[in-house]
N, C-alpha and C positions, 0 to 999 in steps of 0.2 A: 942785068943785075940791078936790083932796086937800090935807090939812093938811101944813104944812111939817114935816119931820123934823129934829130937832136932831141934829147930828153933830159929832164932834170929830176933827180930823186926827190920825192916829196915825203915819203913815209915808209918805214920798215917796221913790221910787227913780227916778233919772234916768240913762239910758244914752245916751251920745252917741258916734257913730262918724263920723269924717271921713276921707276918702281924698284924697290929694294925688298928683299925678304929678310926679316929680322931673325935672330937666333931663336926666339920664342915661337916662330911660325907665323907671326903677324906680317902684314905688308905695310910698307911705308911708301906713300906716293908723294913725290916732290914735283910741283908744277911752278913754272915761272912764265910771266908774260912781260915782254919789254917792247915799248914803242919808242923808236928813235926817229927824230925829225930830220929831214933832208934840207929843210929851209927854216928860217927864223919864224917863230910863232909868237905874236905879241898878245899881251893880256892887259886888262885895265887894273887888275888887283895884285899882280905879281910881276917879277922880272921876266923878260922874254926867254923862251927856250931857243937856244942857238942851234944851228945845223950840227948834227952829230951828237946832240945831247938827248937824254931820255925825257920823253914826255910823260911816260908811265913806266914804272918798274915795280911789279907786284910778284909776290911769292905766296904759295900755299903749301902747307905740309899736312898730310892726312895719314893717320895711322889706322889701319883696318885690322880688327881682331877677327877671330873665327866667325862670330855671329854676323859681322858685316861683310863677309866674303860674298854674300848674295848681291852686293852692290857692284861687284866687279863686272865691267862691261856696260853698266848703266850710263847713258850719255847725260852730261850735265847741260841742261837747256830747258826749254819749256816743258812743264809737266814733271820735272825731276823730283820736286818735293812730294808730289802726289804718289809717284811710283815708288819713291824711297819709303814712304810710310806704309805702302802696301807690302813691301818686302821685309822691312825691319821695324815696323811700328808696334805699338803695344808692348807686350811682354817680351817680344823678340829683340827690342832695341832699347835705346836710352832717350828719354824725353829731351835732354839737352841737344842731342844731335838731330832727332826727327823734327824738332820745332824750328830748326834753321830754315829760313825761307830765302 
């Protein structure tokens, strides 16, 4: 039987994505990202983050109408903006959304 290895928690990242269908047929995507530190992290410009505290806690809420259903399944990563403009650019979409980089 292998010997137990001692280990210390350093970092936990949790990403949660939830999708809701709205009464009008649109989709609402709710995404959260939370980074929790397992050890103290010190900074020069702000108070330290203590073990168990959030280093990052971010949320994104995206509402998708019928035109933007083409984006369902598109992975957010390198090339996302280019692919998004192909699918919903020009008269198919909204400048405010397709100009997001």
